[in-house]
N, C-alpha and C positions, 0 to 999 in steps of 0.2 A: 504493501500499501504505500504509496506515492505521500510526502511528506508535507505534498503542495496543496493547497492548498485546492487548486486549477489545474486541469489536465496539461503536461506537458509534453503532449501531443497536438499539439495545433500546426491547421494549416498553412501552406504559406512558402516562402521561398525566402532560404536562409545560407548564408553562409558557411563557409566550409574552408575557405582557406583564400592568400594569393596565387592568382595562375604560375610566379618563377616558383613557389610549391612541388609545382608537378612541373618538369619538363616532357619532353618525346622523351618516350621512354621509359619513363619512371612509372613506377607500379608503391602504392603505399594502402597500409590500412588504415584505416576510419571505423568510429562505433557515434551514430549519432541516433537521437530515436529507438535507443535501445538495441538498434540493428546491424551487427560486425558489416562492413560493408569493406568493397576491392576499388580503391582511386585509379585509374591507369590514365597515362596520354599515348593513342595512336602514332603509329608512325607520321599518318595527314596529321597529326597536333589536336586533332578532339581529345574533348574532356569524356569519360569514360566513369558511372559510378553505379555498380554492379553489386547484388548480394554477396558475402564476400566467401561464400565457399563453394565450393568445388560439388556437384552435382554426381561424377562418379563415386570417389565413397570420401568424400566430404573435407579434403585438405583448404584451409584457409588461405586461398590463393595472395592477399594480403604477406604472405609469409616467403617471398621466394619466387610467387610469381614471374612471366616475365613477358615481356610486348611480341606479338610476332604481326603485324601490320596495325589492322586493327581488332588485332583480338589480344585474348591474354590468355599464359598455357600457362595449366598446374603448372604447379612441384615438383609436382605424387606421381602423375604417372604419363604428363605431357599431351594431357587431351587441351582442346583450345575451344572457345567460348567467346564468339560476337558480343557485340556492342550493343547487344537487340538479346542475348544470355542463350544464343541458340549454339546448343553443337557445333562445331563445324569441323575437326579431326580430331580421329583416335588414331595416334599413331601408328599403333600394329594391329589395324584391320581396316578395309576398302572403307566399312559403312560407316556414319557419324551416329551417333541416342539421337532422334527427332521427337520422341518421349518426354525429354524432362528438359527442364525450362532453367535460366538461373535469373532471379530474380531482376529488374529493371530498377534507376532512379534517373528524374529528366534532370538536365545540368542545364546550365547556364553560365556566359565571361563577357562581365562586360567593367571596363577601365584597370583587371587588373586582377578583378577580383571572382572567386570560384563561389556558383553559386547549388545547390542544392534546390529540388519543389521535391515538399514533405507531406502529402495525405495519406490521414490513414486510413478510411475506404481506399484506396490506391487510385484516384483519380486523377489522370495525365494536369500539367498544367493548369486553371484558371485565368492568368491573366498574366502577362512577359513583365518583367525584370530589366527594367530601365538604366542609362547611362546614369549617374550624379548631376553629369554636366548640361544634361538635356529638362532637367528635373524644375531650376528653379530660373526663368530667362532674367535673370542679372550678376548669376557666376559667371557669363562667359563663355566659351570654348577649354576643352581638355590641355587648347594650346595655348591657353593662358595661366595654363598650373606649374608646375613642379610634380618634377617626378615624384609617388610617391617616398621613394628609398626605408632609410631601418629607421628614422628620426619620427615617419611618417605611419609608423603600422605599431599596434600593440595586440597583443595576445593573451589571454588571461589563463590559470589555471582551471582545471572544472569547478566550476564552484555552488552551492544554491543558489541560486537568480535563476527565476522563473524571467521567461521574456514580457511579460508584460509589465514586472517594473518599470521597467526603459520605456517600452512606451507609454506609458501612463507622467511620466516624464514630459509626455507635450502641453500636459496640460496643467504641468504645474509648476504654475511659472514663480510662485514665491521661493521656493528652494533655490534661486539663483543668487540671492541674495548669502542666503547661510550655510548652503555646500560650494556653492562659486565663488561665494568673496565679493559679489557686483557694489558696486556702490547702494544699488539701491533696489529695488523687488521695476520688475521691468514691466508696458502696459504689451496688452493683448491689443495686438493690431487687427491678426483674423485669423478667424479658425472656420474649417469648413470638411465635413465627412465626406465621403464618398464610398461607396460599395465596395473596396479592396483597400483604400486611401485613405490618409488624414492629415492633410497641412493644416502649420500653422506660423501668424509670424509676429514675434515680438519684437519690441523698440525699449531700448535700452543704452542707458550714458556710460562710459566709464574716464576715468584720467587716466590721459599721457601726459607723462613728464615731459619736457623742451629740453634741447640743451640746455639754456641755461637753468637750470635746473626746477624751473617753475610746472607745475601741473596748469594742464586745461582741458576741458571739458569736453568728449570726440561723442559724437550719437552715434549708434551701433542698429541693426536691427540685425536677426536671427531669423531667419526663414529654415522651416522640418515640415519632412515630409515622410511619413510613414506611410510602408505599404507593407498590410500584412503586421503580425504583430514580431515581426524577427530583422527587421531593417529598416532604422535608423538611419535617414538623406538629411543634410545640412549645408546649411548654406551663412556664412557667420561675417559680417564684412564690417570695418571700424575703421583698425588701424593694419589693411588689406585683407585680404580674406581667406576664409579655412574655408573649404568646405568639406564634409566632414560622413563620415556612416560607420553608425555604429549598429549592431548585427550579434543576437543573444541567442546561442543554436544550444538549444535542446541537448544531449549526452542521452540520460537516459530522462526516469521518472524524479531523481533527487539532483540531477545536475546539468550545467549548460557553459560551456565557453561564448566568453565575452571575444568578441573583434574590435575593434578601431582603426579605421583609415582616415591618414586625415592630407590632404594635396592643399600645399599652400600656396599664392597667386606667385604670378613673377612683378616685383616690387623695382622702379627706376636704385639703381647703387643699392641695391640689397645684393650682400655676399651668401656665401653656403650657410657660414655661422648662426646670421640672424634667421634662413632660412627653416634651422633644425632651430633652433630656437622657439622660433611661431610654434613648428610641429608638435614639439614635448611640450609645450603649455594648452594643447590642446588635450592630448596626450593624459597630461595632467589633468584637467578637469574631466573627461572618463574615470581616473582613477579615482580623483572622489566620488565621483557618483555609485564605483564600483564596492567604495566601502560601507555606502551605506545599503546596496541591496542587497551584499553578501552576509546580510546580519538582520534581511527585514521579514515580517511576518507577513500578508497577506493577509488584508481585516478588512474583511463584510460582513453585515458594514461599518462603513467610516464615518469616524468624527466629523466632520471637516467644516472650514470657515464657510458662512457665508458667501462670499466672493470668488471662493473655490468649486461648488458643488457644482453650477452647470456642468463644468469642466470634466469633472471628475465624472457625472452621472453619464453625460454624454459619452467616456472613452468607452467607459466601462460596456456601458450598452452596444456601443462599435464592438466594440474587442470580441463579442459573443460569437459573432458570425464565423469567427476562426477553430470554433470548438467542435468536437466530436458533438453525437448530442449525448444528453447527458453528464457534462462532463463542468458544467458551473459551478461557482463559489454558491455556496448558501448564502442567506439572507435574506431577509424582505423590506429590507427600512432602512432608511439614511439618516447618520444624526449629521443635524447642520448647526455650526456654534456660532450663533448671534454674537453683538456686542454684548451682552450682558447675556445670554440665555442658552439654553440648547435648541436648537426647536427639529422638531418630527421631522422629517418627508418619507416621498415615496421612493423608490425603488424603480426606474422604467426602464 
């Protein structure tokens, strides 16, 4: 029984690494959503993810398997399996096994990120995963940003974190002051829920030290676009721009891996050290969130301040569509903290 109040098997796209993690010919074992998997890159460059175990005698092909053209070759007896999970070669007989088939997983790649589609009911992808640079009209194109490099990438250990913790950051405007040390609580400029995405925009001011040592106030904007519960894209501008992706991918019913990618804009007169510093600062903000999430308990119904009640109510209602039937949290009412008292409200 999972200690999580919500299912750890939501439907959607989830990050499983960066494209450079699996080069042509590489084979890598993985485990996500309670499944042992094998990922490999074909000789033509295609990313393939299959269930890990050979249908011959059950060898785990992520340990010692090799790439043969578009196929993966089992290390135990050399049986080969196609990206569609079909047996294509038994080296010591002419006929292949046309009955047995290995489970396949849909994948996608954009901006150097590897994505996996998960659906507990086995359905094909219901929507596409985009490039981050197509999501925000104000961010520019990929050519306007530096490559990720090492400074712009972070991968956590397996942690007791649910994807919805990160998703709910999208409506939690108050935590910017207390977790991220913003000078003030930001203002919600825009909030919009779609069928599979959620968009929000926040305005916030921050201080910047000038060359003479004095501080000036700079107005910044943070725009976020959640795609399902697994992917949180954002574009923050102020002193330069940072495009980032926060991704939470369940490993099993108790733990997830948190991934973070931060692309820094190309700015005149900025050297590599300054670019890396901006990226590390962005990673540091994510680590501040993780310090909360890894000890958090999902509370339903939550006790909420008046100004935040609508946002949390709406995002929890929106999030329900990504869970398998019968895997929602309990609780029938939300508590709202007003100026002087708690007020009862209905959760919709």
